[in-house]
C-alpha positions in Angstrom: 119.4 -14.2 71.9 120.4 -11.3 74.2 123.2 -10.3 71.9 120.8 -10.3 68.9 118.3 -8.2 70.8 121.0 -5.7 71.8 122.2 -5.4 68.2 118.6 -5.0 67.0 118.1 -2.2 69.5 121.3 -0.4 68.5 120.2 -0.7 64.8 116.8 0.8 65.5 118.3 3.7 67.5 120.8 4.5 64.7 118.0 4.4 62.1 115.9 6.8 64.1 118.9 9.1 64.6 119.7 9.1 60.9 116.1 10.0 60.0 116.1 12.8 62.6 119.4 14.2 61.2 117.9 14.2 57.7 114.7 16.0 58.8 114.4 19.6 57.9 113.6 22.0 60.6 110.0 23.4 60.5 107.2 24.7 62.7 106.3 21.0 63.4 109.8 19.4 63.5 113.0 20.2 65.4 115.7 17.7 64.6 117.8 18.7 67.6 115.0 17.9 70.0 114.2 14.6 68.2 117.9 13.5 68.5 118.0 14.4 72.2 114.8 12.4 72.9 115.9 9.4 70.9 119.3 9.3 72.8 117.5 9.7 76.1 115.1 6.8 75.4 117.5 4.4 73.7 117.0 0.6 73.6 120.1 0.1 75.8 118.9 -1.7 79.0 122.1 -1.2 80.9 122.4 2.6 81.0 120.6 6.0 81.1 122.1 8.8 79.0 122.0 11.6 81.6 123.6 14.1 79.2 120.8 13.6 76.6 118.1 13.9 79.3 119.6 17.2 80.4 119.6 18.4 76.8 115.8 17.6 76.7 115.2 19.5 79.9 117.1 22.4 78.5 114.9 22.5 75.5 111.8 22.3 77.6 112.8 25.3 79.6 113.3 27.5 76.5 109.6 27.9 75.7 106.2 26.2 75.7 106.7 25.6 72.0 109.8 23.6 72.7 107.9 21.7 75.4 105.2 20.7 72.9 107.9 19.6 70.4 109.5 17.4 73.1 106.1 15.9 74.1 105.2 15.2 70.4 108.5 13.4 69.7 108.4 11.5 73.0 104.8 10.4 72.7 105.2 9.3 69.1 108.3 7.3 70.0 106.6 5.6 72.9 103.5 4.7 70.9 105.6 3.1 68.2 107.6 0.8 70.4 107.0 -2.5 72.3 110.4 -2.3 74.0 110.2 -2.1 77.8 113.5 -0.1 78.1 112.4 2.6 75.7 109.0 2.9 77.5 110.5 3.0 81.0 113.1 5.6 79.9 110.3 7.6 78.3 108.3 7.6 81.5 111.3 8.7 83.5 112.0 11.5 81.0 108.4 12.6 81.2 108.6 12.5 85.0 111.6 14.9 84.7 109.8 17.1 82.2 106.9 17.5 84.8 109.4 18.9 87.2 110.5 21.7 84.8 109.1 25.0 85.8 107.3 26.1 82.7 103.7 27.1 82.3 103.0 24.7 79.5 103.2 21.8 82.0 99.8 22.9 83.4 98.1 22.4 80.0 99.0 18.8 79.4 96.2 17.2 81.3 95.7 13.4 81.0 98.2 11.4 79.1 97.4 9.6 75.8 95.6 6.3 76.6 97.6 4.5 73.9 101.0 5.5 75.2 102.0 2.0 76.3 102.0 -0.9 73.8 103.8 -3.5 75.8 103.4 -7.1 74.5 102.1 -9.6 77.0 105.0 -11.8 78.1 104.5 -15.1 79.8 107.9 -15.0 81.5 107.6 -13.9 85.1 110.4 -11.4 85.0 109.2 -9.5 82.0 105.6 -9.7 83.1 106.7 -8.0 86.4 108.6 -5.3 84.6 105.5 -4.6 82.5 103.4 -4.3 85.6 105.9 -1.9 87.1 105.8 0.3 83.9 102.0 0.3 83.9 101.9 1.4 87.5 104.4 4.2 86.7 102.3 5.4 83.8 99.2 5.4 86.0 100.9 7.7 88.5 102.2 10.1 85.8 98.8 10.2 84.2 97.2 11.0 87.5 99.8 13.6 88.3 99.5 15.4 84.9 95.7 15.6 85.4 96.2 16.9 89.0 98.6 19.7 87.8 96.1 20.8 85.1 93.1 20.8 87.4 94.9 22.5 90.3 96.2 25.3 88.0 92.6 26.0 86.9 91.5 26.1 90.5 94.2 28.5 91.4 93.1 30.9 88.7 89.5 30.8 90.2 90.9 31.5 93.7 92.7 34.6 92.5 89.3 36.0 91.4 87.6 35.4 94.8 87.3 37.6 97.9 89.5 36.0 100.5 88.6 38.5 103.1 85.0 37.2 103.3 84.6 34.8 106.2 82.4 32.4 104.2 84.8 32.5 101.3 87.7 31.7 103.7 85.8 28.6 105.0 85.1 27.4 101.4 88.8 27.8 100.5 89.8 25.8 103.6 87.4 23.0 102.5 88.9 23.2 99.0 92.4 22.8 100.6 91.2 19.7 102.5 89.9 18.3 99.2 93.3 18.9 97.5 95.0 17.3 100.4 92.9 14.2 99.8 93.9 14.3 96.1 97.6 14.5 97.2 97.0 11.5 99.3 95.6 9.8 96.2 98.8 10.7 94.3 100.8 9.2 97.1 98.8 6.0 97.0 99.6 5.7 93.3 103.3 6.2 94.0 103.4 3.5 96.6 102.0 1.0 94.1 105.0 1.4 91.9 107.1 -1.5 93.2 108.9 -4.4 91.6 107.0 -7.6 92.3 110.2 -9.5 93.0 114.0 -9.1 93.2 114.2 -10.6 89.7 112.5 -7.6 88.3 115.3 -5.2 89.6 117.8 -3.9 87.1 119.6 -0.7 86.4 116.6 1.1 84.8 114.2 0.0 87.5 116.5 1.2 90.2 116.8 4.5 88.5 113.0 4.8 88.2 112.6 4.0 91.9 115.2 6.7 92.7 112.9 9.2 90.9 109.8 7.8 92.6 111.5 8.2 96.1 112.2 11.9 95.5 108.5 12.3 94.5 107.4 10.5 97.7 109.6 12.8 99.8 108.0 15.9 98.2 104.4 14.8 98.3 104.5 13.4 101.8 106.1 16.5 103.2 103.5 18.7 101.4 100.8 16.6 103.0 102.3 16.8 106.5 103.0 20.5 106.4 99.6 21.1 104.8 97.8 19.3 107.6 99.7 21.3 110.2 98.7 24.5 108.5 95.1 23.5 108.2 94.9 22.4 111.8 95.6 26.0 112.7 92.4 27.0 111.0 90.3 24.0 111.9 90.7 24.1 115.7 89.2 27.5 116.2 86.3 26.7 113.8 85.3 23.4 115.5 83.3 20.3 114.8 82.2 20.5 111.2 85.6 21.0 109.7 87.1 18.5 112.1 84.8 15.9 110.7 86.3 16.5 107.3 89.9 16.6 108.6 89.8 13.5 110.7 89.9 10.9 107.9 92.7 12.9 106.2 94.8 12.7 109.3 94.0 9.0 109.8 95.0 8.3 106.2 98.2 10.4 106.6 99.2 8.3 109.6 98.6 5.1 107.7 100.5 6.4 104.6 103.4 7.4 106.8 103.8 3.8 107.9 103.4 2.6 104.2 106.1 5.1 103.2 108.5 3.7 105.8 107.9 0.2 104.6 108.5 1.3 101.0 111.8 2.8 101.9 112.8 -0.4 103.8 112.0 -2.3 100.6 114.0 0.1 98.5 116.9 -0.3 100.9 116.7 -4.1 100.6 116.9 -4.0 96.8 119.8 -1.6 96.7 118.4 1.8 95.9 121.2 4.3 96.7 119.3 7.2 98.1 117.8 5.1 101.0 120.9 5.4 103.0 120.2 9.2 103.3 116.5 8.8 104.3 115.4 10.5 107.5 113.0 8.7 109.8 109.4 9.3 108.8 107.5 11.8 110.9 104.1 10.1 111.6 101.0 11.9 112.7 100.9 11.5 116.5 98.0 9.5 117.9 97.2 12.3 120.4 96.5 14.8 117.5 94.0 12.3 116.0 92.4 11.8 119.3 92.1 15.5 119.9 90.2 15.8 116.6 87.8 13.1 117.7 87.3 14.9 121.0 86.4 18.1 119.1 83.9 16.2 117.1 82.3 14.7 120.2 82.3 18.1 122.0 84.7 16.9 124.7 87.6 19.3 123.8 88.0 23.0 122.9 91.5 24.4 122.3 92.7 27.8 123.4 94.4 29.4 120.4 97.9 29.4 122.0 97.7 25.6 122.2 96.9 25.2 118.6 100.4 26.4 117.6 101.9 23.5 119.4 99.9 21.1 117.3 101.2 22.4 114.1 104.7 22.2 115.5 104.3 18.5 116.3 103.4 17.8 112.7 105.8 20.1 110.9 109.0 20.4 112.9 110.5 17.0 111.9 109.7 17.8 108.2 111.4 21.2 108.5 114.5 19.4 109.6 114.1 16.9 106.8 113.8 19.8 104.2 117.1 21.2 105.5 118.7 17.8 105.1 117.5 17.6 101.5 118.8 21.1 100.7 122.2 20.3 102.1 122.5 16.9 100.5 122.3 16.8 96.7 122.8 13.0 96.8 119.1 12.8 97.7 118.1 14.0 94.3 118.0 11.7 91.4 120.2 12.7 88.5 117.3 12.6 86.1 115.4 15.3 87.9 117.9 17.0 90.2 118.2 20.2 88.0 114.4 20.5 87.7 113.2 20.2 91.3 113.5 22.9 94.0 112.1 22.0 97.4 108.7 23.4 97.9 108.4 24.7 94.4 104.9 23.9 93.2 104.1 21.2 90.7 103.5 23.9 89.5 101.6 24.7 92.7 100.3 21.6 94.4 98.6 23.3 97.3 98.5 26.9 98.5 98.3 27.0 102.3 
């Protein structure tokens, strides 16, 4: 049965490649892009074609027109298949495309709702893989919408008067809201887990590798963003502290969840976990100080506020240096697309 399925997958890929080779180039079709996407999302369950994925990323960086060709081919291929390997490779490829630094990424918005056409499978192993794929899709859909909305918000901010005190406060509140949205993205990421060890295979491990890199990036942005905002909140006082408190509490809880996620990844054999630094959690005293500000029991001198930011960000600055000096931390699918603290295209401007 497995041999027949493998042969069937090879035949389908060859047929698709033959059709792409016979396609004439036009404003709507680019055979070279189609061939690269087909090879990057083959039916082979045992391997990822890294060379083909890099060819796709190269096309994406050429122009927004090439990006739209890539997305058209990728979405069409994913909609037409019921094969879990093609769909999971397609999601990983899309994840890498999101990390390419091209303006067109900001215009994608929500993903097509009919992108996944997985058949229900009563077997536990295949059902778990399907659940993993659906969770991965949900995160990428949320991230794509986030990038689009945030780019629109950044355009509005450039038109505002940031020297006005009231405007500054409104921008700070907006930053707090975006921090909450980042925390929502992190929640979605942490839900992408295999249900059991039976679900784990080469492609799932590769996908988790990509997910771990995303967790590193988003959690560090949240931590450093919180530290920066605290510099603004402490001098302002109670009202903004009320908004910030649940964000800090959630960040602390998420830090613990991230640590558990990495432990799980280490147990199932994800390679990058051996290089993971220890998670820098939000200190209890910082949360307590916010509570004291809200109750009116504490007021900070400005010079003490700087130490609060240091408590939150110092460990992550060390972590960023570790990532810069160790390319093994970056998944091969996205390593050439992601630069540390580059925006997605601009997650949060603090």
